[in-house]
VOGU-3710 file (C-alpha; in Angstrom, 3 decimals, decimal comma):
1> mtdfdhsqsn> -54,796/-87,142/28,825  -52,973/-84,740/30,661  -48,852/-85,037/31,441  -50,060/-86,289/35,222  -52,763/-88,592/33,884  -49,481/-90,253/31,698  -47,426/-90,634/34,709  -50,183/-92,055/37,157  -50,822/-94,312/34,070  -47,515/-95,432/33,605
11> adrqaellan> -47,211/-96,143/37,399  -50,477/-97,893/37,516  -49,379/-100,027/34,750  -46,235/-100,955/36,864  -48,075/-101,530/40,020  -50,295/-103,925/38,212  -47,265/-105,691/36,988  -45,520/-106,417/39,778  -48,960/-107,513/41,677  -49,760/-109,777/39,292
21> skayianydr> -46,300/-111,566/39,443  -47,016/-111,345/43,419  -49,876/-113,262/43,020  -48,828/-115,521/40,603  -46,254/-117,211/43,546  -48,229/-115,951/46,394  -50,083/-119,408/47,462  -46,894/-122,139/47,162  -43,765/-122,272/48,584  -41,038/-121,644/44,898
31> dslyrelskd> -38,423/-124,112/45,712  -40,611/-126,764/47,803  -42,626/-127,328/44,665  -39,906/-127,330/42,339  -38,625/-130,116/44,521  -41,662/-132,290/44,237  -42,204/-131,196/40,972  -38,793/-132,382/39,660  -39,403/-135,529/41,334  -42,767/-136,460/40,446
41> iqtkspqdgs> -41,353/-136,320/36,847  -38,369/-138,659/37,413  -40,620/-141,547/39,104  -43,564/-141,470/36,764  -43,212/-144,951/34,389  -42,606/-144,989/30,912  -45,266/-147,536/30,349  -48,235/-145,189/31,274  -47,982/-144,051/28,005  -49,477/-140,983/26,690
51> nlkdeqsrde> -51,222/-139,894/29,702  -47,571/-140,299/31,297  -46,045/-137,758/28,301  -48,959/-135,485/28,654  -48,490/-134,907/32,548  -44,652/-135,037/31,850  -45,205/-131,892/29,690  -47,523/-130,131/31,486  -45,566/-130,694/34,867  -42,229/-129,439/32,923
61> eyirqleicn> -44,146/-126,254/31,439  -44,934/-125,387/35,303  -41,047/-125,713/36,256  -40,421/-123,712/33,120  -42,645/-120,491/33,982  -42,151/-120,881/37,685  -38,444/-119,982/36,427  -39,476/-117,352/34,695  -41,804/-115,953/37,337  -38,533/-115,747/39,149
71> rlwhlgglin> -36,673/-114,062/36,966  -39,519/-111,893/36,532  -39,297/-111,337/40,243  -35,618/-109,920/39,747  -36,394/-107,670/36,776  -39,367/-105,850/39,048  -36,973/-104,935/41,508  -34,866/-103,020/39,156  -37,634/-101,360/37,362  -38,358/-99,816/41,195
81> elqplesvds> -34,624/-98,769/41,093  -35,661/-96,853/37,607  -38,952/-95,279/39,774  -37,518/-91,900/39,767  -38,116/-91,826/35,678  -41,127/-92,239/35,821  -41,259/-88,885/37,990  -40,103/-86,624/34,796  -41,804/-86,002/31,907  -39,377/-85,837/28,198
91> tsssssdeaw> -41,334/-83,415/26,623  -40,746/-80,914/29,671  -36,927/-81,590/30,548  -35,137/-78,380/32,022  -32,240/-78,337/33,419  -34,152/-76,051/36,398  -36,235/-78,959/36,314  -36,394/-80,292/40,456  -37,483/-83,415/39,163  -35,056/-83,744/36,682
101> ksidfkasvq> -32,216/-82,797/39,558  -33,328/-85,300/41,765  -32,555/-88,229/39,536  -29,211/-90,068/40,391  -27,700/-90,498/36,771  -24,681/-92,937/37,544  -27,371/-95,092/39,493  -30,189/-94,806/36,438  -27,503/-95,733/33,893  -26,566/-98,600/35,768
111> slarlrlkls> -29,772/-100,315/36,361  -30,911/-99,653/33,128  -27,660/-101,546/31,598  -28,452/-104,481/34,184  -32,205/-104,420/33,175  -31,588/-104,775/29,464  -28,922/-107,258/29,991  -31,641/-109,461/32,740  -34,086/-109,154/30,609  -31,809/-110,573/27,603
121> dvvesfhlrd> -31,029/-113,343/29,279  -34,121/-114,752/29,975  -35,794/-114,173/26,366  -32,110/-116,243/25,312  -32,317/-118,415/28,061  -36,284/-119,894/27,642  -35,736/-119,485/23,854  -38,334/-116,739/23,388  -36,987/-114,797/20,984  -39,635/-115,452/18,167
131> qyirifeelg> -42,753/-115,741/20,789  -44,669/-113,200/21,450  -45,348/-112,888/24,983  -47,264/-109,552/26,191  -45,308/-108,732/29,547  -41,570/-108,766/27,474  -43,343/-106,471/24,901  -44,686/-104,228/27,498  -40,684/-104,339/29,425  -39,209/-103,364/25,888
141> nrideydqki> -41,226/-100,249/25,221  -40,713/-99,597/29,034  -36,937/-100,207/28,455  -37,069/-97,984/25,646  -38,994/-94,861/27,827  -36,013/-95,245/29,817  -33,360/-94,788/27,352  -34,917/-91,853/26,262  -35,467/-90,181/29,637  -31,546/-90,914/30,164
151> ldlvhlhlee> -30,847/-89,132/27,091  -32,603/-86,418/28,209  -30,840/-86,619/30,929  -27,226/-86,736/29,511  -28,201/-83,230/27,578  -29,201/-81,450/30,383  -25,886/-83,018/32,396  -23,887/-82,412/29,167  -25,229/-78,436/29,766  -24,132/-78,286/33,218
161> ylefgedlsv> -20,567/-78,935/32,421  -19,953/-77,743/28,975  -22,481/-73,956/28,795  -22,282/-72,211/25,324  -23,741/-68,627/25,040  -25,222/-66,820/22,711  -22,359/-64,840/22,157  -20,076/-67,673/21,457  -18,911/-67,844/25,147  -18,047/-71,003/26,364
171> kyqdkrddmt> -17,691/-71,825/30,197  -16,667/-75,510/31,453  -17,111/-77,047/34,838  -15,149/-79,826/35,415  -17,626/-81,267/38,271  -21,010/-81,021/39,633  -23,131/-82,627/42,210  -19,951/-85,015/43,202  -19,465/-86,121/39,698  -16,773/-84,667/37,406
181> fsqflksche> -16,664/-84,652/33,747  -14,932/-87,788/33,256  -16,855/-89,842/35,709  -20,476/-88,528/33,685  -18,667/-89,772/29,900  -17,538/-93,065/31,855  -21,833/-93,647/32,626  -22,694/-92,364/29,038  -20,018/-94,815/27,823  -21,807/-97,547/29,713
191> ltvssgsgdl> -24,920/-96,427/28,332  -24,243/-96,628/24,836  -22,126/-99,851/25,445  -25,500/-101,426/27,017  -27,588/-100,442/24,132  -25,418/-101,249/21,550  -25,918/-98,055/19,700  -22,264/-97,602/18,883  -19,705/-95,412/20,944  -19,292/-91,364/22,375
201> aglfnfnrlf> -18,591/-89,933/19,313  -21,995/-91,135/18,026  -23,555/-89,877/21,238  -21,672/-86,543/21,638  -19,617/-85,916/18,493  -17,166/-83,474/20,316  -14,876/-83,148/17,481  -17,788/-81,691/15,132  -18,834/-79,577/18,328  -16,137/-77,623/19,053
211> ndwitevlsk> -14,464/-77,276/15,528  -17,884/-75,574/14,603  -17,720/-73,673/17,817  -14,247/-72,385/16,716  -14,996/-71,405/13,550  -17,568/-68,981/14,591  -15,006/-68,182/16,877  -11,993/-67,210/14,421  -14,906/-65,058/12,431  -15,812/-63,112/15,368
221> ldsgyrtvld> -12,387/-62,479/16,005  -12,227/-61,165/12,303  -15,078/-58,877/13,057  -13,443/-57,023/15,903  -13,503/-59,041/19,260  -10,398/-60,466/21,220  -11,046/-63,515/23,650  -11,103/-63,191/27,415  -9,181/-66,493/29,337  -10,404/-67,134/32,812
231> vteqsvgitf> -9,017/-70,207/34,303  -9,447/-71,494/37,688  -8,546/-74,824/39,356  -12,341/-76,296/38,584  -13,406/-74,392/35,047  -12,375/-72,979/32,126  -13,690/-70,148/30,229  -13,788/-67,856/26,747  -15,391/-65,076/27,023  -14,513/-61,571/24,304
241> skctpefqsf> -14,506/-58,077/24,344  -13,791/-55,539/21,348  -10,580/-54,406/19,888  -9,276/-52,901/17,081  -8,798/-55,952/14,337  -5,102/-56,689/14,277  -2,466/-59,174/13,970  -1,089/-59,076/17,192  -4,908/-59,337/19,109  -5,469/-62,343/16,942
251> assvedlitf> -2,782/-64,228/17,510  -3,270/-63,751/21,249  -6,578/-64,718/20,669  -5,518/-67,976/19,163  -3,300/-68,191/22,195  -5,902/-68,264/24,530  -7,946/-70,398/22,156  -5,183/-73,283/22,405  -4,676/-73,052/26,317  -8,456/-73,532/26,433
261> fnsfiefnri> -8,397/-76,622/24,616  -5,013/-77,985/26,668  -6,631/-77,056/29,783  -10,128/-78,783/28,840  -8,011/-82,087/27,553  -5,737/-81,914/31,060  -9,392/-81,893/32,876  -10,345/-84,958/31,235  -7,428/-86,998/30,871  -9,136/-90,633/29,952
271> qeeynpfqnl> -7,002/-93,403/30,025  -9,924/-96,284/29,275  -10,546/-97,662/25,841  -12,764/-95,046/24,961  -11,638/-91,430/24,764  -13,909/-89,287/22,957  -11,345/-86,146/22,909  -8,707/-88,216/21,018  -8,519/-86,549/18,118  -9,927/-83,253/19,266
281> qaivgktllk> -6,426/-80,788/19,467  -5,851/-82,387/15,921  -8,874/-81,125/14,165  -9,142/-78,117/16,314  -5,907/-77,167/15,220  -6,414/-77,718/10,783  -9,043/-75,369/11,884  -6,774/-72,619/13,356  -3,480/-73,412/11,006  -6,121/-72,536/7,893
291> slrgkifsek> -7,273/-69,166/9,602  -3,536/-68,424/10,360  -2,595/-69,382/6,950  -4,997/-66,787/5,587  -3,812/-64,217/7,633  -0,084/-64,589/7,224  -0,538/-64,655/3,950  -2,691/-61,815/3,767  -1,721/-58,555/1,557  -1,940/-56,834/4,747
301> yvyslilerl> 0,725/-58,821/6,496  2,746/-61,049/4,291  4,262/-57,531/2,728  6,154/-56,777/5,796  6,628/-60,033/6,651  8,994/-60,602/3,090  10,560/-57,040/3,628  11,504/-58,153/6,805  13,505/-61,195/5,831  15,254/-59,322/2,414
311> gtedqqetts> 16,261/-56,854/5,510  17,438/-59,469/7,472  20,637/-59,727/5,772  21,399/-55,774/5,607  21,004/-53,116/8,157  20,659/-49,699/6,121  19,143/-46,822/7,480  15,313/-46,898/7,501  12,654/-43,641/7,768  10,373/-44,021/10,829
321> detattvssa> 7,735/-45,509/9,101  10,228/-48,058/7,884  11,059/-48,941/11,497  7,229/-49,105/12,385  6,864/-51,832/10,191  9,938/-53,172/10,833  8,892/-53,519/14,480  5,433/-54,433/13,571  6,522/-57,565/11,372  9,061/-58,450/13,828
331> gitkqldvls> 6,404/-58,592/16,579  4,203/-60,771/14,440  7,219/-63,051/13,700  7,653/-63,212/17,151  3,914/-63,893/18,013  4,077/-66,674/15,244  6,548/-68,040/17,022  4,809/-68,594/20,065  2,290/-70,002/18,262  3,953/-72,638/16,315
341> kslakegwsr> 5,345/-73,818/19,515  2,202/-74,649/20,733  0,569/-76,375/18,328  3,713/-78,533/17,744  2,635/-79,970/21,105  1,510/-83,324/21,722  -2,119/-84,090/20,339  -1,931/-80,824/18,331  0,440/-82,635/15,758  1,599/-86,280/15,494
351> dgicdiefwm> 5,132/-85,633/14,188  5,963/-82,500/16,760  5,991/-79,965/14,099  4,029/-77,435/12,731  3,094/-76,208/9,386  4,011/-72,521/10,795  7,654/-73,560/11,040  7,681/-74,148/7,496  5,530/-71,320/6,257  7,984/-69,010/7,775
361> ddlasawvtd> 11,322/-70,857/6,524  10,516/-70,314/3,404  7,862/-67,457/3,678  7,798/-66,122/-0,145  7,947/-69,932/-1,815  4,680/-70,723/1,115  3,113/-67,377/-0,151  3,333/-68,441/-3,903  1,974/-71,907/-3,147  -1,212/-70,558/-0,933
371> ligrsmdelk> -1,680/-67,920/-4,173  -2,021/-70,728/-6,687  -3,704/-72,823/-4,588  -6,722/-70,195/-4,169  -6,458/-69,304/-7,595  -6,992/-73,090/-8,661  -10,335/-72,878/-5,995  -11,212/-70,168/-8,324  -10,690/-71,946/-11,381  -12,531/-74,750/-9,954
381> emamdilsgk> -15,369/-72,703/-9,230  -15,369/-71,805/-12,477  -14,896/-75,296/-14,015  -18,284/-76,444/-11,336  -20,203/-72,963/-13,109  -19,326/-73,842/-16,286  -21,550/-77,772/-15,188  -24,129/-75,576/-13,975  -24,884/-73,730/-17,010  -23,719/-70,274/-15,708
391> yaesfkvsnl> -21,544/-69,774/-19,513  -24,023/-71,886/-21,568  -24,435/-68,600/-23,257  -20,887/-68,072/-23,875  -21,014/-71,197/-26,526  -23,770/-69,756/-28,522  -21,959/-69,087/-32,040  -23,495/-65,519/-31,799  -21,458/-64,659/-28,520  -17,985/-66,391/-29,786
401> vieeskeskp> -14,996/-63,965/-29,839  -13,501/-63,894/-33,424  -9,940/-63,050/-33,367  -7,130/-62,794/-36,287  -4,300/-64,836/-36,194  -1,198/-62,675/-37,147  2,732/-63,089/-37,580  4,301/-61,033/-35,153  7,262/-60,090/-33,105  8,713/-62,890/-31,338
411> vkdigkteqq> 9,293/-62,700/-27,375  12,687/-61,659/-26,591  14,318/-61,203/-23,652  11,744/-63,511/-20,594  13,219/-62,064/-17,783  11,783/-58,543/-18,807  8,363/-57,488/-16,376  7,378/-55,175/-19,010  4,306/-56,171/-20,834  4,250/-56,409/-25,058
421> pdnwnnawes> 1,415/-55,732/-27,417  -1,285/-59,039/-26,712  -0,957/-60,599/-29,721  -1,917/-64,241/-30,727  1,022/-65,601/-31,855  3,938/-64,291/-29,659  3,826/-66,794/-27,280  4,703/-69,405/-29,882  7,598/-67,876/-30,725  11,453/-67,315/-29,502
431> dddddnawag> 11,917/-70,710/-27,167  10,896/-73,185/-30,429  14,427/-74,568/-30,497  13,955/-75,310/-26,526  10,686/-76,270/-27,016  10,160/-80,168/-27,441  6,422/-80,206/-26,955  5,795/-80,518/-31,042  8,077/-83,444/-31,186  5,487/-86,006/-31,073
441> etkldleeng> 2,928/-84,069/-33,312  1,127/-86,163/-36,703  3,517/-84,905/-39,812  1,158/-83,701/-42,326  2,191/-84,496/-45,235  1,987/-81,262/-48,093  4,378/-80,913/-50,545  6,078/-77,356/-50,315  6,404/-75,345/-53,470  9,353/-72,796/-53,612
451> ddkkdddddd> 7,416/-69,674/-54,175  4,316/-70,368/-51,496  6,811/-71,422/-49,133  6,147/-69,467/-45,531  8,899/-67,438/-43,744  10,174/-69,047/-40,485  8,917/-66,727/-38,329  5,064/-67,500/-38,874  5,063/-69,771/-35,549  1,281/-69,104/-34,491
461> weawneeenw> -1,755/-70,819/-36,450  0,088/-71,109/-39,542  2,737/-72,498/-37,867  1,011/-75,713/-37,720  1,851/-76,826/-41,145  5,586/-76,227/-40,537  5,459/-78,536/-37,424  3,273/-81,068/-39,229  5,939/-81,759/-42,027  4,575/-80,583/-44,802
471> daddkvkasp> 7,756/-80,846/-46,858  8,262/-83,543/-49,905  10,237/-85,931/-48,028  8,535/-86,443/-44,814  10,999/-85,356/-42,628  10,767/-83,198/-39,541  12,719/-79,942/-40,610  15,515/-79,017/-38,005  16,462/-75,926/-39,508  16,754/-72,656/-36,259
481> rkssktsvis> 14,204/-70,238/-36,712  14,976/-66,725/-37,764  14,062/-63,472/-35,703  11,846/-61,243/-37,195  12,647/-57,483/-36,192  8,980/-56,551/-37,382  5,205/-57,659/-36,721  4,305/-58,959/-40,891  0,477/-59,150/-41,258  -0,760/-61,619/-43,381
491> pqsltyqhta> -2,603/-60,448/-46,343  -4,559/-64,063/-45,966  -4,667/-64,079/-42,139  -6,679/-66,668/-40,734  -9,313/-66,379/-37,775  -10,509/-68,696/-34,527  -12,901/-68,210/-32,394  -12,742/-68,483/-28,293  -15,023/-68,335/-25,602  -15,637/-65,453/-23,182
501> itdailktld> -14,360/-67,873/-20,827  -11,237/-67,377/-21,324  -11,720/-64,068/-20,086  -12,765/-65,708/-16,812  -9,384/-67,534/-16,683  -6,860/-64,444/-17,438  -8,608/-62,490/-14,958  -7,784/-65,039/-12,215  -4,243/-65,081/-13,997  -4,369/-61,343/-13,855
511> eyyghllglq> -5,438/-61,248/-10,091  -2,423/-63,940/-8,984  0,366/-62,048/-10,869  -1,087/-58,608/-8,890  -0,025/-59,682/-5,535  3,548/-59,865/-6,943  3,291/-56,043/-8,564  1,882/-55,392/-5,083  5,487/-56,260/-3,448  7,198/-54,793/-5,850
521> kqvdkskdtq> 5,974/-51,649/-5,627  6,830/-51,997/-1,532  10,297/-53,266/-1,897  13,336/-51,340/-2,289  14,835/-51,721/-5,814  18,445/-52,775/-3,947  16,129/-55,861/-2,525  17,303/-58,933/-4,805  13,706/-60,345/-5,485  14,271/-62,415/-8,946
531> diieqfrggf> 13,636/-65,535/-6,804  10,059/-64,620/-5,776  9,712/-63,022/-9,446  10,848/-66,537/-11,132  8,531/-68,466/-8,760  5,419/-66,355/-9,575  6,180/-67,113/-12,942  6,082/-70,670/-12,764  2,833/-70,695/-11,016  1,535/-69,455/-14,486
541> ktlitcyfmm> 2,296/-73,451/-15,824  0,676/-74,916/-13,032  -2,550/-72,862/-13,075  -3,317/-73,162/-16,345  -1,920/-77,008/-16,069  -4,655/-77,295/-13,548  -7,820/-75,851/-16,091  -6,554/-77,749/-18,676  -6,977/-81,240/-16,512  -10,106/-80,644/-15,227
551> inadvsrfyp> -11,723/-80,039/-18,459  -9,740/-82,771/-20,262  -10,637/-85,587/-18,113  -14,198/-85,088/-19,365  -14,333/-82,586/-22,573  -17,906/-83,143/-23,169  -19,246/-82,452/-19,956  -17,673/-78,636/-20,130  -17,510/-78,267/-24,136  -19,924/-78,299/-26,684
561> smilfyndfn> -16,555/-78,914/-29,062  -13,229/-80,187/-28,194  -12,110/-77,515/-31,006  -13,535/-74,847/-29,260  -11,519/-76,331/-25,751  -8,178/-76,420/-27,515  -8,982/-72,464/-29,094  -9,812/-71,299/-25,083  -6,594/-73,447/-24,013  -4,191/-71,994/-26,758
571> kviqdtavky> -5,663/-68,587/-26,000  -5,132/-68,489/-22,350  -1,725/-70,183/-23,348  -0,260/-67,267/-25,829  -2,197/-63,877/-23,880  0,020/-64,933/-20,469  2,847/-65,652/-22,224  2,868/-62,357/-24,055  1,371/-60,408/-21,449  3,979/-61,523/-18,346
581> qvdisslfsm> 6,590/-62,473/-20,811  7,319/-66,070/-19,661  8,249/-69,376/-21,076  5,402/-71,869/-20,701  5,827/-73,021/-24,441  6,252/-76,667/-22,949  2,167/-76,412/-22,618  1,292/-76,329/-25,969  2,122/-80,344/-25,424  -1,200/-80,419/-23,546
591> sysivtslta> -2,683/-78,288/-26,599  -1,515/-80,956/-29,051  -2,950/-83,645/-26,780  -6,467/-82,373/-27,636  -6,179/-82,692/-31,452  -4,079/-86,205/-30,976  -7,603/-87,359/-29,042  -9,853/-85,925/-31,464  -7,904/-87,398/-34,677  -8,165/-90,810/-32,986
601> elskgptdiv> -11,328/-90,770/-32,671  -11,972/-89,329/-36,522  -9,780/-91,354/-37,790  -10,724/-94,651/-36,142  -13,619/-95,519/-38,217  -11,966/-95,125/-41,881  -9,009/-96,968/-41,080  -11,107/-99,802/-39,010  -12,589/-100,785/-42,787  -9,152/-100,762/-44,469
611> kfyspvffed> -8,119/-103,399/-41,341  -11,747/-105,459/-42,094  -10,725/-105,811/-46,132  -7,193/-105,943/-45,281  -7,128/-109,391/-46,384  -9,485/-109,646/-49,206  -7,727/-106,595/-50,898  -4,377/-105,880/-49,181  -2,880/-109,085/-48,506  -1,349/-112,123/-50,116
621> gysdstqllv> -3,582/-115,162/-50,491  -6,625/-114,515/-51,847  -7,726/-115,700/-54,917  -11,324/-115,596/-55,442  -11,483/-112,668/-58,107  -15,104/-113,039/-57,710  -15,553/-112,026/-54,096  -13,152/-109,270/-55,092  -15,729/-107,578/-57,460  -18,886/-108,131/-54,707
631> qlpefvdrmr> -17,127/-106,701/-52,011  -15,471/-104,102/-53,703  -19,011/-101,508/-53,748  -19,319/-102,888/-50,075  -15,769/-101,247/-49,199  -16,159/-98,297/-51,121  -19,616/-97,578/-50,037  -18,318/-97,915/-46,296  -15,900/-95,461/-46,761  -17,644/-92,900/-47,865
641> sefdklndkl> -20,205/-92,965/-45,064  -17,438/-92,823/-42,931  -15,932/-90,189/-44,607  -19,349/-88,499/-45,081  -19,540/-88,343/-40,805  -16,052/-86,836/-41,085  -17,084/-84,066/-42,636  -20,404/-83,522/-40,897  -18,199/-83,591/-37,696  -15,576/-81,244/-39,031
651> vseidlnqkl> -16,983/-78,753/-41,704  -19,544/-77,566/-39,091  -17,142/-76,567/-37,237  -14,434/-75,189/-39,429  -15,274/-71,632/-38,354  -14,594/-72,311/-34,894  -10,806/-72,886/-36,289  -9,962/-73,604/-40,166  -6,345/-74,317/-40,204  -7,115/-76,841/-37,574
661> vtsiylatsr> -9,897/-78,645/-38,760  -7,900/-78,770/-42,169  -5,188/-80,574/-40,727  -7,085/-82,825/-38,654  -9,045/-84,042/-42,177  -6,015/-84,527/-43,544  -4,795/-86,052/-40,981  -7,407/-88,732/-40,755  -6,981/-88,707/-45,009  -2,948/-89,433/-44,290
671> dvyeqifqrl> -3,804/-92,132/-41,814  -6,277/-93,949/-44,735  -3,452/-93,920/-47,641  -0,912/-94,932/-45,462  -3,079/-98,147/-44,164  -3,421/-99,379/-47,475  0,045/-98,713/-49,377  1,873/-100,237/-46,203  -0,324/-103,305/-46,325  -0,110/-103,241/-50,296
681> llrqeigsde> 4,011/-102,588/-50,294  4,273/-105,462/-48,336  2,533/-108,179/-51,469  4,736/-110,324/-52,847  2,803/-111,019/-55,662  -0,082/-109,287/-57,057  -2,176/-110,881/-60,040  -3,459/-109,357/-63,261  -6,908/-109,982/-62,158  -6,313/-107,636/-58,829
691> cdvlgeligs> -4,571/-104,557/-60,599  -7,743/-103,160/-62,049  -10,049/-103,700/-58,708  -6,927/-102,568/-56,788  -7,222/-99,307/-59,081  -10,451/-98,501/-59,326  -10,694/-98,515/-54,951  -7,217/-96,612/-54,879  -9,432/-94,202/-57,288  -12,558/-94,697/-55,029
701> vleitqsssp> -10,224/-93,436/-52,040  -8,818/-90,342/-53,544  -11,945/-89,187/-54,642  -13,678/-89,998/-51,373  -11,478/-88,282/-49,178  -11,441/-84,897/-51,711  -15,414/-84,799/-51,042  -15,152/-81,776/-48,664  -14,712/-78,288/-48,184  -13,159/-76,353/-50,906
711> vivanipkmq> -10,898/-74,927/-48,359  -9,589/-78,327/-46,821  -9,801/-79,793/-50,858  -6,842/-77,550/-51,825  -4,407/-78,978/-49,554  -4,968/-82,871/-50,507  -3,005/-82,662/-53,570  -0,182/-81,352/-51,573  -0,012/-84,163/-49,467  2,754/-86,861/-49,776
721> sfnkleqirk> 0,954/-89,716/-48,680  -1,683/-88,688/-51,493  0,467/-88,377/-53,997  2,365/-91,768/-53,017  -0,971/-93,839/-52,964  -1,781/-92,174/-56,496  1,546/-93,052/-57,754  1,317/-96,948/-56,366  -2,276/-96,809/-58,570  -0,557/-95,994/-61,574
731> vvvsnlktil> 1,739/-98,731/-60,975  -0,491/-101,033/-60,335  -2,979/-100,692/-63,203  0,162/-99,828/-65,755  2,296/-102,102/-67,511  6,320/-101,925/-68,030  6,677/-99,896/-70,781  4,231/-97,351/-68,864  5,555/-97,646/-65,482  9,290/-97,131/-66,946
741> qdfydaklfe> 7,840/-94,057/-69,177  6,330/-92,662/-66,176  9,837/-93,164/-63,849  11,528/-91,164/-66,882  9,197/-88,284/-66,811  9,442/-87,867/-62,865  5,756/-89,217/-61,992  6,390/-91,683/-59,471  8,736/-89,415/-57,624  7,507/-90,259/-53,686
751> letpeligli> 8,218/-93,733/-54,592  11,739/-95,109/-52,971  13,464/-97,101/-55,292  13,083/-100,276/-53,154  9,136/-99,402/-53,206  8,903/-99,712/-56,820  11,211/-102,634/-57,664  8,887/-104,159/-55,130  5,944/-103,339/-57,050  7,121/-104,766/-60,106
761> nalfvdspkr> 8,393/-107,755/-58,632  4,688/-107,995/-57,472  3,088/-107,353/-60,602  5,267/-108,948/-62,943  6,276/-112,582/-61,630  7,119/-114,142/-64,670  7,889/-111,107/-67,077  11,023/-111,778/-69,079  11,722/-107,716/-68,907  11,185/-107,020/-65,436
771> rdvidqivsv> 14,862/-107,632/-64,683  15,855/-104,571/-67,685  13,198/-102,303/-66,104  14,383/-102,673/-62,627  18,132/-102,165/-63,704  16,753/-99,065/-65,336  15,327/-97,584/-62,295  18,645/-98,670/-60,297  20,808/-97,240/-62,805  19,013/-93,548/-62,595
781> resk> 18,623/-93,477/-58,979  22,133/-94,312/-58,278  23,776/-91,740/-60,666  21,384/-89,104/-58,354
//
């Protein structure tokens, strides 16, 4: 069927619809028939029975159909008003089509709205919503067709008011065919309300339309174009011309764009409840400010702007080149001031203040903040690359970078900018007296022998030993560190492994700091730039923290191992501190949180077992000796299973960081030891039948914890908690004579006097010799 045939068919259907309606009521007087039928219904007698009821129902149906026909008559008139839409085809809509131009848009919208409303009234009045009536289905389909054609007409008219060229030029014409754009929008609003399809934002979305356009325009300005503004009483437009890409031409073009939108909004001051342009300036303004921010803080312009501010307080003579730079930056400042005032006006700003004002008020701080923001975006992109698998090869064992942890010269003179040798240990030193980052660390209780005691200068991976309190009396060292003037390489230096991800992070930090170096090359040495330097230094902590926060939120998604993440993070901290001579030692508290989290995760299983069996073995009140013997092997088997899992997890990663893995294993073992002896030391009474069981249990725990890597096992006997639990075992399985002899032989040195006395009281409740042994112990301890 051709388009003409299709149009003819629609016209024929409409004519048939109207003809049938007319024929239906052509042979009677509607009003007279209505009165007679109503009268007849009222005079019928109730005694007529079922026949009367049938006649009444039939008469009521006649009246109902008559009223429907009356309503259809009115609908037919509205369809006649929409007849011009029958002459156009949606598949060939074009602004050059005379048939489309001949349609009265406003009248068509109003007629369609009335038609939809009248049809809805008929359906509701006669309760036809759930009934199928062909003529109403036909009318519904016809309304849908009219809707589509009017929507096509809307877009055709919009193109007449607002015309965008392929070269991004735009021309707004406020009036077309005696109808302003505001009147056009009002009719469009009526259309959306009557159809229930939403509001004008859903129909046009001017915010997105103009924001997408201005984004492309700003990109075009960067490629060597400037705007040409044309404003008349009835129109406003933007075209483009070629130019040299300089800030002055860019700023001038931004002024034109602001004027364009001001004029556009002025033409369309809509005071109704609907306003499709309510937030247009604010949204477009954000895009303009983002582009201006990029220009202001680019190396091409920001250096001269900062130099201008550094030179405002003194009027030293300058060369001709310096004068040109000053004039240029002064011109930029003046243009920015104009733009700031324009973008601070109503519509563009909610509080009457423009961001440009803040940027220029403290340009150096704003610049550093901008650079930090850009660098953070790079780090976020890197994190996404890790998730996408871009760094998958970096996690393979064969690709891990092995480095040696060495003792080295501590960082001194933080204010200096010259670079020092890039050694792993440097950042751990120099500021330890002031850094409380390690204050909350787990206290690993290795005992130190005088011959094996490490130098206080050893503040690298070896510092883990010191910070974890590996001394005999379990008290944190408070002695100040000594500064070594020469770097000493340990004869048995440990190694750690990190990934190539650290290179990507350090590269981002290098590029960030490179902007400061670029500024320093242009700044006169007499200018005070220390404040800017300090702001740059502070940015390192922000950026490294950003990296930590992103990964630490869910380490398993980014790294196959928390230890590997720990190594990478500390590598970044150390290299940054050494290379840029910056104090970021407080970041070590973050690295320690990784260890704390991993230690808590790994120690939970073993310590939960101690807690579960505590009422049986480690608390007063349990008297079933048979159950003690039954549950002892259960306890041992479960504890052995947990430490097998611990070994599988840690020993497989010992090459990543031997010292760290050892420390975590020892911390887990210490937690188990402490869980046991802290409970035992609270006992008021320990029966003789429990002693052998407890002795065997403690011995098994000590044996289980020493079933690990030789590197780890070598450190366990040095732990205070290990020796304390072993000494408690000796006391539990010994008689008073043996206990006293061990005391004099200094084999119970880890037990404090109240602890030793408490154990003796619990073990020997009825012994007459108990008091004498206790007195001897107290006498000896007090004499020292």
